[in-house]
BAMI-583198 format. One line per 8 residues: for each residue x, y, z of N, C-alpha, C. Coordinates in steps of 0.02 Angstrom, whole numbers, plus 50000, padded with zeros to 5 digits. Each point is the difference from the previous one (the first is absolute). Layout:
X Y Z X Y Z X Y Z ~ ...
***
This chain:
50363 49056 49783 50047 50051 49980 49961 50059 49971 ~ 50021 50063 50015 49963 50059 49983 50012 50028 49930 ~ 50061 50026 49986 50010 50035 49936 49991 49954 49940 ~ 49997 50032 49940 49994 49961 49939 50060 49954 49992 ~ 50059 50023 50019 50060 49958 50001 50044 50022 50057 ~ 50034 49954 50031 50041 50014 50059 50064 49961 49995 ~ 50056 50035 50010 50066 49967 49999 50016 49973 50069 ~ 50020 49937 50002 50024 49968 50061 50076 50001 49997
50032 50032 50050 50072 50010 49999 50035 49952 50049 ~ 50064 49991 49987 50039 49953 50042 50011 50028 50070 ~ 49998 50066 50008 50009 50031 50065 49957 50062 50004 ~ 50002 50034 50057 49955 50057 50012 50018 50061 49957 ~ 50064 50020 49992 50014 50060 49960 49972 49997 49930 ~ 49980 50058 49974 49971 50003 49933 50050 49983 49946 ~ 50065 50005 50015 50052 49984 49951 50014 49925 49996 ~ 49969 49961 50044 50010 49927 50000 49973 49971 49935
50030 49947 49975 49976 49970 49938 49930 49971 50007 ~ 49961 50001 49946 49932 49974 50000 50002 49924 49992 ~ 49969 49965 50046 49997 49927 49997 49947 49978 49951 ~ 49940 50031 50005 49945 49982 49956 49949 50057 50001 ~ 49953 49998 49955 49946 50050 49996 49933 49964 50003 ~ 49955 50024 50044 49934 49971 50006 49948 50050 49977 ~ 49940 49976 49986 49946 50041 49973 49945 50009 50052 ~ 49957 50048 49986 49944 50015 50045 49956 49938 50008
49986 49981 50063 49959 49942 50014 50039 49937 50016 ~ 50066 50000 49986 50041 49941 50016 50005 49992 50077 ~ 50000 49938 50022 50006 49987 50072 50073 49993 50020 ~ 50016 50028 50059 50068 49997 50027 49998 49972 50070 ~ 50049 49958 50016 50007 49973 50068 50050 50043 50038 ~ 49980 50022 50060 50041 50044 50040 50045 49957 50045 ~ 50066 50012 49995 50049 49961 50038 50027 50037 50061 ~ 50004 50065 49996 50028 50039 50056 49992 50074 49986
50020 50041 50048 49993 50072 49993 50060 50035 50031 ~ 50012 50060 49975 50051 50044 50027 49976 50072 49989 ~ 49982 50033 50055 49967 50066 49996 49938 49994 49957 ~ 49994 50040 49946 49940 49996 49958 50013 49958 49937 ~ 50052 49961 49999 50015 49957 49943 49988 49927 50018 ~ 49977 49962 49951 49983 49930 50011 50041 49955 49953 ~ 50019 49943 50028 50032 49949 49958 49944 49952 49978 ~ 49994 49990 49935 49943 49962 49973 50026 49945 49954
49954 49953 49986 50015 49945 49954 49943 49997 49949 ~ 50017 49998 49936 49949 49996 49948 49976 49929 49991 ~ 49949 49991 49958 49973 49934 49987 50051 49955 49967 ~ 50049 50029 49965 50052 49961 49966 50061 49988 50043 ~ 49998 50024 50063 50054 49986 50046 50053 50053 50005 ~ 49995 50055 49961 50049 50054 50005 49989 50039 50065 ~ 50055 50017 50033 49996 50037 50063 50036 50066 49994 ~ 49973 50051 50035 50030 50066 49999 49963 50047 50045
50016 50066 49994 49973 50051 50044 49957 50049 49961 ~ 49948 50027 50035 49957 50051 49971 49972 50044 50055 ~ 49972 50056 49980 49970 50048 50048 49931 49974 50021 ~ 49988 50001 50065 49936 49976 50027 49942 50040 49973 ~ 50010 50065 49985 49945 50043 49976 49976 49981 49930 ~ 50038 49959 49965 49981 49980 49932 49959 49935 49999 ~ 49987 49972 50058 49965 49936 50003 49928 50009 50024 ~ 49956 49961 49973 49929 50001 50019 49982 49935 50034
49965 50005 50057 49973 49940 50032 49937 49978 49963 ~ 49976 49941 50017 49940 49974 49967 49940 50046 50011 ~ 49997 50032 50060 49945 50047 50014 50005 50061 49955 ~ 50062 50023 49987 50009 50057 49955 49979 49983 49929 ~ 50016 49940 49977 49980 49979 49932 49924 49996 49995 ~ 49967 49974 50052 49927 49996 49998 49969 50070 49998 ~ 50029 50047 50039 49974 50069 49999 50012 50032 49933 ~ 50056 49985 49967 50015 50028 49934 49950 49975 49948
49983 49937 50003 49950 49972 49954 49931 50031 50012 ~ 49983 50010 50064 49936 50031 50016 49998 50072 49975 ~ 50057 50036 50005 50003 50068 49975 49989 50001 49924 ~ 50030 49952 49964 49991 49998 49928 49927 49986 49981 ~ 49966 49957 50040 49929 49986 49986 49957 50062 50010 ~ 50013 50036 50054 49961 50060 50013 50014 50054 49948 ~ 50063 50008 49981 50019 50052 49952 49972 49986 49931 ~ 49991 49936 49982 49974 49984 49934 49929 50025 49990
49962 50009 50054 49931 50023 49995 49993 50075 50005 ~ 50054 50036 50012 49996 50072 50009 50005 50037 49933 ~ 49959 50052 49991 50006 50040 49939 50062 50043 50002 ~ 50035 50004 49944 50060 50042 49996 49982 50073 50005 ~ 50039 50038 50037 49990 50072 50008 50048 50041 49959 ~ 50029 49969 49950 50048 50034 49957 50061 49957 49989 ~ 50041 50020 49953 50063 49966 49984 50057 50044 50021 ~ 50051 49970 50030 50058 50038 50023 50063 49967 49973
50053 50039 49999 50065 49975 49979 50052 50025 50051 ~ 50062 49980 49990 50054 50019 50045 50062 50018 49960 ~ 50039 50046 50027 50061 50021 49966 50061 49960 50020 ~ 49991 49952 50044 50056 49958 50022 49973 49933 50025 ~ 50045 49955 50017 49979 49935 50025 49965 50008 50068 ~ 49947 49962 50008 49957 50008 50059 49982 49931 50027 ~ 50009 49990 50065 49986 49935 50031 49926 49995 50018 ~ 49972 49942 49987 49931 49985 50017 50000 49962 50066
49967 50027 50052 50002 49971 50067 49937 49961 50015 ~ 50007 49953 50046 49943 49959 50021 49954 50038 50047 ~ 50026 50049 50036 49962 50039 50049 50015 50074 49990 ~ 49955 50045 50019 50016 50072 49997 50045 50021 50057 ~ 50062 49975 49999 50050 50014 50051 50069 49994 49969 ~ 50045 50044 50019 50066 50001 49969 50040 49936 50012 ~ 49991 49970 50060 50039 49941 50017 49968 49935 49976 ~ 49942 50004 49967 49968 49939 49976 50039 49972 49940
49998 49935 49989 50037 49970 49945 49975 50025 49932 ~ 50046 50009 49953 49982 50017 49931 50006 49937 49958 ~ 49952 49989 49955 49999 49938 49961 50003 50011 49925 ~ 50001 50063 49978 50001 50014 49929 50028 50070 49990 ~ 50030 50012 49942 50028 50065 49985 49969 50028 49937 ~ 49973 50061 50006 49972 50035 49942 50056 50039 49967 ~ 50011 49990 49936 50055 50033 49965 49979 50069 49976 ~ 50049 50039 49981 49988 50068 49977 49952 50000 49940
49950 50045 50004 49949 50011 49948 49950 49943 49995 ~ 50004 49949 50043 49947 49949 50002 49936 50032 50026 ~ 49943 49977 49975 49936 50028 50020 49961 49951 50044 ~ 49967 50026 50051 49960 49960 50046 49934 50035 50012 ~ 49949 49961 50018 49935 50028 50020 50003 50020 50073 ~ 49977 50061 50015 49996 50024 50068 49930 49984 50027 ~ 49996 49968 50058 49937 49977 50027 49976 50042 50059 ~ 50039 50006 50053 49981 50039 50059 50062 50031 50029
49989 50048 50046 50054 50033 50037 49989 49988 50074 ~ 50055 50000 50037 49998 49988 50072 50056 50038 50034 ~ 49985 50034 50055 50049 50036 50040 50012 49960 50064 ~ 50062 49982 50014 50016 49961 50059 50056 50035 50039 ~ 50003 49991 50066 50056 50027 50039 50065 49968 49978 ~ 50052 50041 49998 50066 49974 49982 50030 49965 50060 ~ 49997 49935 50000 50025 49961 50057 50028 49934 49973 ~ 50052 49977 50031 50029 49936 49981 49953 49944 50022
49998 49948 49960 49961 49940 50017 50046 49940 50001 ~ 50042 49995 50052 50049 49946 50001 49968 49932 50008 ~ 50032 49951 49972 49977 49931 50006 50024 49971 50066 ~ 49961 49957 50029 50022 49967 50061 50063 49961 49987 ~ 50047 49999 50048 50064 49965 49988 49989 49926 49986 ~ 50039 49975 49953 49995 49929 49982 50022 49956 50058 ~ 50056 50018 50030 50027 49961 50056 50003 50047 50060 ~ 49972 49982 50057 50001 50045 50058 50071 50014 50022
50015 50061 50023 50068 50017 50021 50020 49959 50061 ~ 50064 49987 50008 50023 49961 50059 49986 50038 50064 ~ 49987 49965 50054 49987 50035 50064 50061 50038 50024 ~ 49987 50051 50038 50054 50041 50026 50043 49960 50048 ~ 50065 50015 49999 50047 49964 50044 49986 50016 50072 ~ 50007 49950 50042 49989 50009 50071 50057 50040 50030 ~ 49984 50039 50050 50051 50039 50034 50050 49954 50034 ~ 50062 50019 49998 50052 49959 50030 49990 49997 50076
50023 49944 50028 49992 49991 50072 50037 50054 50040 ~ 50058 50021 49974 50039 50050 50036 49963 50066 50003 ~ 49965 50017 49944 49963 50062 49999 49941 49997 50049 ~ 49969 49939 50004 49945 49993 50047 50024 50009 50072 ~ 50057 49969 50017 50027 50007 50068 50017 50072 50016 ~ 50029 50035 49950 50019 50069 50011 49938 50043 50011 ~ 49946 49983 49964 49939 50040 50008 49969 49989 50069 ~ 50006 49940 50028 49970 49985 50065 50046 50018 50058
50064 50013 49987 50047 50014 50054 49982 50065 50034 ~ 49996 50000 50066 49984 50059 50038 50064 50036 50019 ~ 49996 50066 50009 50061 50037 50019 50025 49980 50070 ~ 50064 50008 50010 50031 49981 50064 49973 50043 50057 ~ 49994 50065 49987 49975 50046 50050 49933 50027 49976 ~ 49950 50003 50044 49935 50025 49978 50003 50074 49980 ~ 49963 50016 49949 49999 50069 49976 49956 50043 50046 ~ 50016 50064 50007 49958 50044 50043 49932 50011 49967
49949 50013 50039 49933 50011 49969 50000 50062 49957 ~ 49958 49999 49949 49994 50057 49955 49964 50057 50035 ~ 50024 50061 49992 49965 50056 50031 49933 50014 49966 ~ 49954 50032 50037 49935 50017 49973 50008 50055 49947 ~ 49961 49996 49947 50004 50053 49949 49973 50065 50028 ~ 50026 50056 49975 49975 50065 50026 49929 50012 49977 ~ 49961 50035 50040 49931 50015 49983 49995 50057 49950 ~ 49941 50010 49971 49990 50055 49952 50002 50067 50036
50016 50055 49964 49999 50066 50032 49929 50019 50018 ~ 49994 50047 50046 49934 50020 50024 49958 50032 49945 ~ 50031 50033 49952 49963 50034 49947 50002 49961 49934 ~ 49999 49933 50005 50007 49960 49939 49940 50009 49953 ~ 49941 50015 50028 49942 50012 49956 50009 50063 49958 ~ 50025 50053 50031 50011 50062 49963 50055 49991 49948 ~ 50050 49961 50017 50054 49989 49952 49977 49959 49940 ~ 49949 49958 50009 49976 49957 49945 49955 50037 49952
49973 50058 50019 49955 50036 49956 50039 50034 49944 ~ 49972 49998 49937 50034 50034 49945 49994 50076 50006 ~ 50047 50034 49970 49997 50072 49998 49941 50023 49957 ~ 49968 50056 50017 49942 50021 49962 50015 50016 49927 ~ 50060 50022 49985 50016 50020 49932 50027 49942 49958 ~ 50002 49940 50028 50027 49944 49962 49951 49976 49947 ~ 49934 50011 50011 49950 49981 49950 49994 49926 49988 ~ 50011 49961 50052 49996 49927 49990 49930 49978 49984
49949 50037 50027 49931 49979 49988 49981 50008 49927 ~ 50033 50048 49965 49983 50013 49931 50037 49955 49951 ~ 50051 49967 50024 50039 49958 49956 49963 49935 49985 ~ 50002 49979 49938 49969 49937 49980 50054 49946 49996 ~ 49984 49940 50021 50050 49946 49996 50019 49987 49928 ~ 50063 49986 49989 50023 49986 49932 49969 49935 49975 ~ 49974 50001 49939 49970 49938 49973 50052 49946 49990 ~ 49980 49940 50014 50045 49944 49990 50010 49987 49926
50060 49985 49979 50010 49986 49928 49962 49938 49979 ~ 49970 50004 49941 49960 49944 49975 50046 49941 49985 ~ 49974 49941 50015 50039 49939 49987 50008 49992 49924 ~ 50058 49981 49977 50010 49992 49927 49957 49943 49972 ~ 49975 50011 49941 49958 49950 49967 50026 49987 49929 ~ 49978 49946 49971 50015 49983 49931 49935 49989 49963 ~ 49998 50021 49937 49941 49989 49958 50016 49944 49951 ~ 49958 49950 49999 50009 49941 49959 49944 49993 49949
50015 49970 49944 49950 49985 49949 50001 49925 49985 ~ 49940 49972 49996 49993 49931 49979 49995 50000 49924 ~ 50045 49964 49967 50003 50000 49927 49993 49928 49974 ~ 49981 49995 49937 49992 49936 49967 50039 50001 49935 ~ 50043 49951 49991 50042 49996 49940 49960 49970 49942 ~ 50024 50008 49938 49965 49968 49943 49994 49925 50006 ~ 50045 49968 50038 49996 49927 50009 49953 49979 50057 ~ 49969 50049 50034 49952 49984 50052 50028 49998 50070
50065 50012 50009 50029 50002 50067 49986 50067 50033 ~ 49986 50000 50065 49982 50061 50036 50044 50007 50061 ~ 50016 50062 50017 50040 50015 50059 50001 50074 50013 ~ 50039 50020 50050 50001 50069 50024 50064 50035 49980 ~ 49993 50063 49979 50058 50042 49983 49990 50068 50033 ~ 50054 50036 50010 49996 50068 50026 49969 50045 49947 ~ 49947 50037 50019 49963 50041 49952 50044 50053 49967 ~ 50047 50028 50039 50041 50053 49972 50046 49977 49944
50008 49934 49993 50042 49974 49946 49961 49988 49935 ~ 49934 50011 50003 49958 49989 49941 49984 50066 49966 ~ 49990 49997 49935 49979 50057 49960 49938 49979 49960 ~ 49943 50034 50012 49940 49984 49963 50011 50017 49925 ~ 49978 49954 49957 50017 50004 49929 49948 50039 49960 ~ 49970 50051 50030 49954 50044 49963 50042 50047 49957 ~ 49977 50019 49940 50042 50042 49956 50020 50066 50034 ~ 50058 50025 49981 50026 50061 50030 49956 50061 49985
49965 50000 49943 49959 50057 49983 49940 50007 50048 ~ 49985 49947 50039 49949 50004 50052 50033 50005 50069 ~ 50054 49961 50011 50033 49998 50065 50027 50069 50020 ~ 50012 50044 49952 50027 50066 50016 49952 50042 50041 ~ 49936 49981 50002 49950 50038 50038 49992 49974 50071 ~ 50044 49957 50023 49993 49971 50067 50013 50052 50055 ~ 50035 50055 49984 50012 50054 50048 50033 49976 50064 ~ 50046 49954 49994 50036 49976 50059 49964 49947 50039
49938 49983 49983 49964 49947 50035 50018 49932 49970 ~ 49993 49949 50041 50016 49932 49976 49940 49970 49966 ~ 50011 49972 49940 49947 49967 49963 49990 49931 50031 ~ 49941 49988 50028 49985 49937 50033 49976 49948 49949 ~ 49955 50020 49955 49974 49953 49949 49981 50040 49938 ~ 49996 49965 49944 49978 50034 49939 49968 49947 49953 ~ 49955 50025 49956 49962 49955 49956 49984 50036 49935 ~ 49990 49962 49947 49977 50027 49936 49925 49988 49995
49962 50054 49990 49927 49995 49994 49977 49993 49928 ~ 50044 50008 49952 49982 49995 49930 50052 50037 49957 ~ 49983 50011 49937 50046 50032 49954 49964 50054 49960 ~ 50039 50050 49979 49976 50053 49956 50047 50004 49940 ~ 49973 50003 49939 50041 50004 49940 50008 50072 49980 ~ 50062 50021 49993 50017 50068 49978 50045 49995 49940 ~ 49971 50002 49941 50039 49991 49939 50025 49928 49995 ~ 50065 49993 49996 50029 49933 49997 50023 49976 50069
49981 50035 50053 50019 49981 50068 49940 49975 50039 ~ 50014 49955 50046 49949 49976 50048 50024 50016 50070 ~ 49958 50038 50036 50017 50022 50067 49952 49970 50050 ~ 50028 49974 50055 49959 49970 50053 49967 50054 50042 ~ 49942 49983 50027 49967 50039 50052 50023 49971 50066 ~ 50034 50040 50041 50033 49974 50060 49962 50020 50063 ~ 49998 49952 50046 49977 50011 50068 50058 49984 50046 ~ 50014 50044 50048 50050 49984 50050 49977 50020 50070
50030 49969 50050 49992 50020 50070 50068 50019 50026 ~ 50002 50051 50044 50064 50024 50027 49992 50011 50075 ~ 50056 50006 50033 50001 50015 50072 50055 50050 50014 ~ 49986 50045 50047 50050 50049 50021 50034 49980 50065 ~ 49974 49949 50033 50028 49977 50064 49991 49925 50005 ~ 50054 49963 49988 49995 49927 49999 49994 49970 50069 ~ 50008 50040 50053 49997 49972 50068 49928 49994 50025 ~ 49951 50026 49963 49930 49997 50022 49972 49930 49992
49948 49982 50038 49972 49932 49995 49963 49988 49935 ~ 49978 50053 49965 49966 49990 49936 50052 49995 49944 ~ 49978 49977 49942 50047 49987 49945 50013 50061 49956 ~ 49950 50042 49990 50010 50059 49957 49952 50055 50024 ~ 50017 50063 49983 49959 50057 50020 49976 50041 49941 ~ 50010 49976 49939 49977 50036 49941 49996 49953 49941 ~ 49953 50013 49954 50000 49964 49936 49983 50050 49945 ~ 50021 49982 49939 49996 50047 49944 49993 49962 49934
49960 50027 49954 49991 49970 49934 50027 50049 49948 ~ 50043 49974 49955 50030 50041 49947 49969 49980 49933 ~ 49978 50051 49962 49973 49991 49933 50047 50034 49950 ~ 50010 49967 49944 50041 50031 49947 49957 50050 49962 ~ 50023 50063 49997 49963 50053 49967 50015 49999 49925 ~ 49948 49990 49959 50010 50002 49927 50011 50071 49975 ~ 49983 50049 50040 50009 50069 49980 50070 50025 50015 ~ 50025 49984 50061 50066 50025 50020 50054 49947 49994
49980 49937 49984 50047 49945 49990 50045 49991 50062 ~ 49968 49995 50057 50035 49989 50063 49951 49970 50049 ~ 50027 49977 50056 49957 49972 50053 49972 50057 50043 ~ 49935 49994 50015 49966 50047 50043 49959 49962 50052 ~ 49985 50033 50056 49964 49968 50054 49925 49999 49984 ~ 49971 49940 50002 49928 49993 49990 49963 49997 50067 ~ 50033 49974 50051 49968 49995 50066 50054 49992 50052 ~ 49991 50033 50057 50049 49994 50055 49964 50008 50066
50020 49960 50049 49975 50006 50069 50060 49995 50047 ~ 50002 50047 50048 50056 50003 50047 49975 49993 50071 ~ 50049 49994 50047 49986 50000 50072 49949 49946 50019 ~ 50011 49940 49975 49956 49944 50017 50042 49944 50032 ~ 49965 49952 50026 50031 49941 50030 49980 49940 49958 ~ 50043 49982 49953 49984 49945 49954 50037 49937 50017 ~ 49968 49943 49985 50029 49935 50016 50000 49956 49937 ~ 50054 49962 49993 50005 49953 49945 49954 49940 50013
49979 49966 49946 50021 50011 49931 49952 50047 49962 ~ 50027 50034 49949 49959 50034 49951 49981 49948 49947 ~ 49936 49998 49982 49974 49948 49955 49974 50031 49936 ~ 50025 49977 49943 49972 50020 49935 49940 49956 49985 ~ 49946 50030 49974 49939 49963 49987 49955 50040 49954 ~ 49950 49966 49971 49947 50034 49965 49948 50025 50050 ~ 49982 50064 49993 49958 50032 50050 49932 50015 49969 ~ 49947 49984 50037 49932 50018 49979 49989 50074 50012
49980 50036 49947 49988 50072 50007 49939 50018 49958 ~ 49950 50027 50033 49937 50017 49966 50004 50070 49972 ~ 49984 50006 49935 49995 50065 49968 49926 50015 49986 ~ 49987 50057 49969 49931 50019 49984 49968 49951 49951 ~ 50041 49971 49957 49973 49955 49950 49985 49931 50029 ~ 50051 49968 50025 49992 49932 50027 50061 49981 50042 ~ 49991 49953 50045 50059 49978 50039 50048 49962 49954 ~ 50063 50007 50015 50051 49967 49959 50062 49988 50044
50044 49959 49975 50062 49986 50034 50058 50036 49966 ~ 50043 50028 50042 50057 50039 49974 50063 49974 50035 ~ 50058 50008 49968 50062 49983 50035 50011 50047 50059 ~ 50025 49973 50053 50011 50041 50059 50040 49964 50053 ~ 49992 50022 50062 50039 49972 50055 49963 50013 50065 ~ 50021 49966 50052 49973 50012 50067 50058 50007 50049 ~ 49990 50044 50049 50052 50015 50050 49968 49996 50070 ~ 50035 49967 50045 49977 49994 50070 50031 50057 50040
49957 50041 50030 50025 50056 50040 49959 50007 50064 ~ 50032 50030 50050 49969 50009 50065 49968 50069 50005 ~ 49936 50002 50023 49965 50063 50007 50009 50027 50071 ~ 49968 50058 50013 50006 50032 50065 49970 49959 50056 ~ 49952 49956 49984 49970 49958 50052 50043 49941 50019 ~ 50059 49993 49968 50045 49945 50015 49986 49937 49962 ~ 49946 49998 49960 49983 49941 49961 50032 50004 49930 ~ 50015 49942 49972 50030 49997 49934 49947 49985 49948
50001 50039 49946 49953 49991 49945 50040 49994 49935 ~ 49975 49956 49955 50030 49993 49934 49961 50043 49951 ~ 50033 50050 49974 49969 50048 49955 50017 49981 49927 ~ 49949 50002 49957 50009 49981 49930 49999 50063 49956 ~ 50041 49997 49948 50005 50055 49952 49998 49971 49929 ~ 49962 50034 49957 49992 49977 49930 50034 50050 49954 ~ 50031 49973 49947 50034 50042 49950 49954 50006 49939 ~ 49972 50060 49990 49957 50013 49943 50042 50037 49947
50031 49963 49956 50044 50026 49947 50061 50035 50031 ~ 49993 50063 50019 50056 50036 50030 49980 50036 50064 ~ 49945 49979 50030 49975 50031 50061 49988 49946 50052 ~ 50020 50014 50063 49988 49954 50055 49937 50019 50037 ~ 49960 49949 50018 49938 50012 50036 49997 49952 50060 ~ 49977 50029 50058 49989 49959 50059 49938 49956 49989 ~ 50005 49934 50013 49946 49954 49983 49969 49967 50061 ~ 50021 50014 50060 49970 49970 50058 50051 49973 50049
49976 49976 50057 50045 49973 50051 49963 49947 50040 ~ 50040 49958 50033 49975 49946 50042 50055 49982 50049 ~ 49983 49966 50056 50052 49984 50049 50056 49958 49970 ~ 50061 50014 50023 50058 49962 49977 49996 49928 50026 ~ 50034 49956 49966 50006 49932 50022 50043 49997 50063 ~ 49995 49946 50037 50040 49993 50061 50074 49999 49982 ~ 50042 50033 50041 50072 50000 49985 50028 49929 49999 ~ 50048 49989 49956 50031 49935 49995 50043 49986 50061
50017 49937 50010 50043 49981 50056 50065 50038 49996 ~ 50020 50035 50054 50060 50041 49996 50063 49958 49995 ~ 50051 50031 49969 50065 49968 49995 50043 50026 50057 ~ 50027 49955 50040 50040 50018 50058 50070 49972 49991 ~ 50049 50041 50019 50069 49977 49998 50013 49951 50057 ~ 50028 49943 49984 50015 49949 50049 50074 49983 49997 ~ 50030 49983 50057 50070 49980 49999 50008 49934 49965 ~ 50059 49987 49971 50010 49935 49967 49991 49942 50049
49970 49946 49975 49989 49942 50043 50067 49967 50017 ~ 50005 49971 50060 50064 49967 50019 50013 49940 49955 ~ 50062 49992 49982 50020 49943 49959 50004 49937 50043 ~ 49981 49943 49973 50003 49938 50040 50072 49979 50011 ~ 50015 49978 50060 50067 49977 50016 50009 49928 49978 ~ 50053 49987 49961 50014 49933 49977 50027 49957 50056 ~ 49988 49935 49994 50026 49954 50050 50076 49998 49999 ~ 50029 50022 49944 50073 50001 49994 50030 50063 50031
49958 50044 50026 50024 50062 50029 49978 50006 50072 ~ 50029 49961 50046 49981 50004 50070 50023 50066 50030 ~ 49967 50020 50053 50020 50061 50034 50070 49992 50029 ~ 50044 50051 49992 50068 49994 50025 50002 49996 50076 ~ 50044 49958 50026 50007 49994 50073 50042 50057 50026 ~ 49984 50024 50061 50040 50055 50028 50072 49978 50012 ~ 50047 50047 49987 50071 49983 50009 50016 49994 50074 ~ 50041 49950 50019 50018 49991 50069 50060 50044 50018
50003 50020 50063 50054 50043 50023 50064 49959 50007 ~ 50056 50036 50013 50065 49966 50007 50000 49954 50062 ~ 49968 50024 50055 49997 49959 50060 49958 49938 49989 ~ 49943 50006 49965 49958 49942 49987 50037 49950 49954 ~ 50040 50027 49954 50039 49955 49957 50051 49960 50040 ~ 50036 50033 50047 50048 49964 50042 49966 49947 50043 ~ 49941 50019 50027 49963 49954 50043 49978 49938 49960 ~ 49977 50012 49938 49977 49944 49959 50059 49953 49984
50059 50029 49984 50058 49958 49985 50024 49961 50061 ~ 49999 50032 50060 50021 49966 50061 49953 49941 50015 ~ 49936 50010 49992 49953 49945 50011 50011 49944 49951 ~ 50017 50017 49937 50013 49948 49951 50062 49960 50017 ~ 50052 50032 50030 50063 49964 50016 49992 49959 50064 ~ 49967 50026 50051 49995 49966 50064 49939 49955 50006 ~ 49951 50011 49957 49939 49961 50005 49954 50022 50056 ~ 50016 50056 50032 49958 50025 50053 49951 50051 49972
49944 50006 50036 49949 50049 49981 49995 50054 50052
***
């Protein structure tokens, strides 16, 4: 079973009374199906109806556990919240089962982003549809019946006019050669974020439903770009206040294959008592994850380690390099670069696995026609075959 809790109803309509409620991970026996609804039996013997999209096959549960294992090792790229209830999906696809609900103002760790084509991922039918009815014998005879009188032969089609080549040429003032073909509309896509809850559960949510929890006094400088990740590099004391030194990455076009195209460091100014830019780089191709670390930086006196970060970005030669930056009190310094690590195994949207058919749910037999019913009854009365 997929969601944290699922109501099993006595019938298909949502107004039907609830027979019982099951929890995430409970096993259900499938008894039958009707469209996208399934009749199921719980471990305690209660029977009722539920939506097929709310159920997870054993393969889906194994994939969900593998996703949680991979997500547990990923560094958080910031904390996000939501202004309304948000479903956590097993796959980055709208039709994938949801197994948990994030409530309003709940906070989650944002791990990675993914752009996928907006397409349905239907599950294979539990029970194959009945075969199509055979054409009636009368219709077959009518189709094979030849006309009483033969039809006259079809006349030959008329030939093209003698000047058909001249007629096919465009007019000189039409300007067809200068016209460019209209671009095809781009296929719709969805942007998904892999998030991790405080309890360690991980799943996919629509990115547009998340709000990065960076303070508004910094978020106001986003200039319409989406904040992809953010981090605190340290603190500055200003009187009785403590202000964080913030690093963020942003993107102006989420449809690109890279994760962000700009990063910026904000320092709290003790003179003006406001946030100011300490370092900014734009028009780059950056890839997650951004990693906070202590960076080796040599000064005139001696080498030392400073708080800093590293960012993986693609250069003009097409190779990816991880560039390190060190924070020297209130100044950022470039500290070196080296090749990026190999990209992690990609996350791909997969359709839900087919649910196993219970032995109590045999495939329905095709309905017999009225003539076949009469024939079967006549054979039963006379004993003839």
